[in-house]
Every structure is written in C-alpha cells, then in structure tokens.
N, C-alpha and C positions, 0 to 999 in steps of 0.2 A: 668504355664503360661510362655510365653517366650517374653513378650513385651519388656523388657529391661534387661533380665537376661543375664549374661555372658555365652556364649556358647563355646563349644570346637571348635577350628578352623577347617575349611574345608581343608582337605589335597587333593592333586590332585589324580585322579584315576590312577590305574596302566595301563600301555600300553602294557603289555605282558601277555601271557597265561601261566598257569601252564603246565609244560611239564611232562606227566606221564613217568614212567620208560620204557625204550625201550627194556631192556633185563630182562626176568624173571629169578629168582633164580632156580637152578636145584632142582630136587625132592630129592636130597641127602643132602640138606642144613639143618643146625640146626636151632632152633628158634632164636638163636643169629644172625645167618647169615641173616635170614629174616628181623630181626629188623635193622641190619646194612644196608641191601639193601634198605629198606624203608627210612632210614635216609639220603640217597643220594639226597633226595628232595631238601636239602639246596643248593647243588652245581648246581642242575638243575635250581632252581629259579634264582640263580646268573647269570647263562648263559642266562636266559631269561630276564635279566635286572630288575628283581624285587629285590629291596633292602631289603625287609623284610626277616628275617631268617625262616628256616623251623619250622613248628609247632611241628615237631618231635625232634628238636634239644634239647639235654639235658634230654630227657625223659628216665626214668629208665625202662629197659626192662620188669621187673616184673609188674610195674605199667601200662605199655602199654598193656600187656596181660590182666590185670584186667579190664581195661576200655573196651577192645574189648568184654569182656564177659557180660558187663552190660546190654545189651539189653534184657537178660532173667531174670534179677533180679526181685525179688518179689516186692521190693519197687518201682522200675521203672514202673512195670506193674500195681501196685496199682494206681499210678497217671494216667496212661493211661485210666483205666476203671472207676475211680472215679472222676478224674479231667477233662481230655481231653474229654472223652466220653460224660459226662454230657453237656458240652458246645457245643460239636459237634452236639448233638441231637437238641439243641436249634437253632443252625444255620441252620441245615438241614430242620427243621420245617419252618423256614422263607424262605429259598430258594424254597421249594416246594410251599409255599403259593404264592410267587411272580413270580416264573419262571417255576414251574412245574417240578423241577429236584432236585437232591441231591446237596451237596455242592462241590465246586471246591477247590482243595487242593494243597498246595505247601509245600514240606517237605524234610527233611533229613531222609530217611527211615532206620529202623533198618535192621540188616542182613537178617532176614526172612520177612521183610516188615510187621512187626507185627502191626504197627499202621494202615496200609492200610488194612490188613486182618481184623482187628477189625472193622473198619468202613464199610467195605464191608459186613461183617457178619451181621451188624446192618442195612444194606440197607440205608446208609447215603450218600454215594458218588455219584457223577454224572457219570453214566456209559453211554457211547455213543455207539449205534449200527450203523453199516454201516458208519464208519468214512470216511472222505474225501479221505484218502489215500488208501481206499479199504479194510482196516482192518474190520473184522467182529465185533469186540468189543474192546473198549478201555475205561479206567477209566480216568476221567479228573484230572490227577495228574501230576504236574511237580516235579521231584525229582532229586537229585544230589548225586553221590557217587564217591569219588576220588580213592578209593582202587580198583584196577583192578580185584582182586579175588572176592570181594563182588559184584562189578558191574556185572561181568560175571554170578554169581549165580543168581542174581536178574533179570538180563535181560531175562533169560529164563523162568521166572515165568509169570503167567497170572492172570487177564487180563493185557495187556500192558498199560504203561503210555503214556499220550499224549506227554510228554517230559521226557526223562531219560538221564541226562548229566553226562559225565565223566569229572568233573571239580570241583574245589573249588567253593562252593556255593556263597561265598562273591565275588569272581572274576566274576562269571556269572552275578552278580547284578550290579557291579560298573565299570567293565572294558569293554568299548565298543569294544575292540579288541578280547574279548573272543568269541569263536565260537558259544556259546549258548546265548550270550547277547541279540541279536535281537529277537530270537525265544521266549525266556523267557519273554521279554518285551511285546510281542504281547499277551501273555496269561493272563496278569494282567487285572483287579484285580481278586484276589482269595477270596474265602469265609472263608477259614481257612488257616493260615500260621503257620508252625511248624518249628521253628529254634531250633532243639534239639541238642544243642552244649554241649560239655563236657570240654570246655576250658574257660579261663578267657576272659571277654569281652574286656579288654584292656591289652594285653600282654606287658610286660615291653619293649621288643625289638622293638615294633611298634610305640612308641610315644603316645602322649595324645589321638589323634583321630585315633583309630585303624581301620583296614580294616573291622572288625566285626561291629563296631559302624556305620561306613559309609554305610555298607550294610543294617543295620537296618533302618537307616534314608532313604535310597533309597526305602525300602519297604513302608514306610509311604507316600513318594512322589507318588509312583505308586498306592497305595491304595486309594488315595484321591478321585478318581472318583467313588469309590464303592457307590452305591445308598442306601445300606441297612446296616444291622449289619454284622460285620466280626470279626474273632477272631485271636489273636496272641498267640501262645504257645512259650515261650522263656525259654530255659534251659541253665544254665551256671554254671561253676565251681566257687564257691564262697570262695576264699581264698584271703583276702585282701593283703597279702604279695606278691601275684603274679600280682596284678593290677599295671599298670603304675601309679606311685605315683602322678604325676601332674594331670592325668585324674581323679583319685579318689578324690584328693583334690578339683578339679573343680566340680565334681558331688555333693560332700557334700556342697560346698559353694552355689551351685545353689539351693539345697534344703533349706538351711538355709535362703537365701535371700527371698524366698517365704514365709517362716514362719514369717519372720520379717515384710513382707508387709501385710499379710492377717490374721486377728485375728482368724477366724474360722479354718484356717489351723493350726495355733499355738495351739489352744485348742485341736484339734484332735490329734496332735502330742503328747501333754502333756498327754492326756487321754490314748493314745495307749502305750506309753513307759515310763511314769512317770518321764521323764526328760524334760527340757525346751529347750535344744539346741542339734543340730546334733552332735557336737563334744563330748558331754557326751555319746550319744548312740554309737558313733564310738569307744569310749574307752571301754565301758562296754560290748557291744554286737556288735562286728564289722561286723559279717555276716549279721545280721538283718539290720544294718545301710547301708551296701553296697546294699542290695536288695531294701531297701526303696529309696535310692538315684537313683538306676537304674530305678525303677518304675516312679519316678518323671521325669527323663530324657525322658522316653518313652512318658509320658504325654506331655512334651514340644514338642517332635517331632510330636505328633499327632496334637497339637494346631497349629503348623507351617503350617500344611496342612488342617486346618479347620476340624479336626476330634475330635470327642467327646468320652471320656471314659465312657462307660456304667457300667462296673463292672470289678473287678479283683479278682483273688485268687492266693495264693502263697503256695507252698509245698516245703519241704526240707527233705533231708536225708543224712546220713553220709556214705561214702564209706570207708571201712576198708580193704585195700588190704592185702594179705598174705605177710609174710616176714617183713623186717625192713623198712617199707614204712609208712610215715606219713598219717593218715586218712585225708580225704578232704570232703568238703561239696558240694552237688549238690542242686541247687535251681531251682525251676520250677514255672514260672509265667504264669498265664492264664488270658488274658485280652480280653475284648469285646469292640469294637468300633463301632461308626456309624458317619455319616456325621453331622458336627456341624451346628447349626443354625446361620445364618448371620444376624447381626443387620443392618436394612435398614437405620437407622438414622446416622450411622457412616461410613465414607469413609476410607477404609484402606489406609495407606500411607507406610512409610518405614517398620514399624513393624505391626503385627496383633494387632488390638485393643483387650484389655482384656475385655471379655464378662462375664456375671454372670455364665454361664455354665462352663467356664474355671476355675473359682474359685471353683466351686462345684467339678470339676474333681480332683483338688488338694486335696481336703478333702476326696474324694472317694478313691484315691490311697493310702491315709494314713489309713482311716477307714477299707478298705477292705484288707489291707496288714497284715492279721492275719495268719502268716506263720504256716501251719499245719505240725506238726512233724509226718512224715509218719511212721517212725520206731515205735514211741510210740503208734500211733494209731493201727498199726498192732498188736503190743504186747498186747494191751488191748483186741482186738477182739480175739486174740489167746487164751487168758485166758477164754473167754466166750465159744469158740468153738475150740477144739484142732486141727481140720482139716482146720482151716482158711488159714494158709500159704500154705498148700498143695493144697487147691482149687485154689488159685491164680497161683501157679506153674503149675497146671494141665491145666489151661486156656492158659497159655503161650505155653505149649506143643501142645495143640489143635490148636492154631493159627499157630504154626510152620508147622503143618501137613496140613494146609489148602492151602498152596501155590501150584499153578499149575505147 
C-alpha cells in the first residue's frame, strides 16, 4: 500500500536524448578497442546535458563480454520457457477471448530476438496483416536496442516490429524530448511488458530515484488504463553493494512500515523467512531481501495507479564469469496485474484509500515470493535425464535459426 508510506522523491525527467556513436570502429580493431569505443557514451551523454554517467563506466571488459553472451544461457532460457512462456500463454488466452488477437508486447529483445521468436512459435503474439503503413505483416511489438550492431542485425529480421527504437528504453519512457517518446506513448497499454535488464535498479551514481525506477513507475502510469490482465517481467542484477544506499534503505523501510501496520503481512513475512524484521533478512539473506523489497515497491506503484496484483513468481541464478571476476546474481520477477476495484463509499483525496484488496496484495507479494533456484532445479532435472541441459540449449539454437 502507499497511503502514507514514505516514497522515493520524484526526480525531474531528462531533457536530452542519448546520442549514439557517430563513427564506427574499423574492422581491424581489437576487442579492447571496441570496448573503449562503446565507453565513449559517457562523454556523449555529458555533451547532451545528461548528468548521469555512462552505464558502461567502470565495467570490466571480460564481464562486459560475459553479459553479452548471456542471451544464450541455459538458465536464462529455462526462465523464458518455464516462467515467461507460462504467463504469456495465460495472457494470450485472455486477449483472444476479449479481443480476438494475441498479446501486444513491449520488450528489450535478446540479440536473436529469442523471446519474440519463442512467442511467435507458440502463436501468442498479435500479428497484424496489411498494416497502415503498407507493410504486409508486422508483429505488435515495441522494442528498443541501443547497440547499433545489434540493432542493425535485428532490424533486418522478420516479421517487423510496430516500433523498433535505437534508444535507451528508460529515456524513451520518461524523456518527452526523446524521438520515440510520443510514438511509444501511443502504443500503450501493452499486454506483456518485459524489462529484461542486467543492471542494478538503483545505480550508485544516479541517486535514490534512478532513471530505471522512474521508467518503471511510468509503465504503471501508462498501464493503468488496461482493462484486463497484463504481465510485467522484470530482470535485474541483484548485488546489494551496487544499489544506491539511500534507495535501498528506503525500500527496506517501506517494506517494514507495512509489516508494522498489517498483521497478516507480518505473519506472512514470518512464515516465509523465519525472521520478524526486514533488517534481519537483509543481514542474513541480502539478495532475497532486496528482491522482496523491490516486489513491495512494485505493488506500491501498482496501487498508486489503481492496479491490483494477481500473482507473482520469482527466479534467480548466479552468473560466474570466467577469469578473476566476482560472481553476481540475476533475479527475474514475473508479475500479473489487473485493474483494481474502486470502493464507491470512499472518496479519494490526497492519497489513495487503503482497500482490502491492497492489503491482500501485500500478502500475495510475500507469499508468492518463493524464489526458484534455477541452477538447482536444472541440476536436479539433469540427474533424472542426462540430456536435459542439451535439450534446452538445442531449443535456443533452433530459435536463433528461426529469424528471418
């Protein structure tokens, strides 16, 4: 709930666009040259009057390469096919019943558009024939890719997207000066939104209310008009030491304040984690605590826009890069929302009134936050069937070959 919870302050939207590199590296460059070239984003953002630093600043080259390869990982694809696909089928069933079409999708696509190929193969997406601009066929997908090489490869694949932007996805959501802002705004609401990030939600250099959090909040604002169920897939790098400290403190205080107010939430928390307070969980299991606090914040944003949490699932796995690089955790939350019921006997004033379904949502986001260990699950299945991992990898390869 967010009736009188302390919320992170609203920071002003950016007024400048991200400027892509103007000069491509030569074909004789080394991998380090390419990395250095991409790292020039910081100076370009400064020239564009964006005070936030480059997301590539300080990145270890080996780690950067490892992250670029993640789209084909077995663990990542397991979540695609066991987590995302399950919910996507539910949403598609609803959109067909209500509108006679597949679901409309907003995403950060993988290099080979694996998520889109998967949903197309399952006949879940809304594919439009004879589009208004004269195209024979397009899939109702809004996607963003900032890397010019990846963008160029995916741009030539079919079917085309309704919108494929070369921009930072957060900037396209919150900066009215972004060249894709208005076009993206017109496409809302979507039925499934996939924010497949591999960075912290609150980078230290951005302050408590990061661009990513503002973009997520904007998603809830725009989705408030959705008349039926819709899904949010959120992926983030879960390393508490990388979070902006004030933001993380605020997220944890926000969760604790709700536990203090609502007994059923406190009981759910105690049953789930065998501790009574958030600070205990944060000390003993920091990644779990961060994920739970983020889930609670998402519920707050939903409630601020009269949106009800129907269900959530959480998955995690560890990335172990080669070389002398610290392993890190990837968390993936899958949440389903719908329009909330409005109490006719209560007139909203400064804050939204706390309704019974909002308290239920708080309990749901705790009870359903049973983080699935993807690596452990795959290992158990591998013991039962020696070809289990190979079958997942084969499916990745097949989807890569599906692109037109």
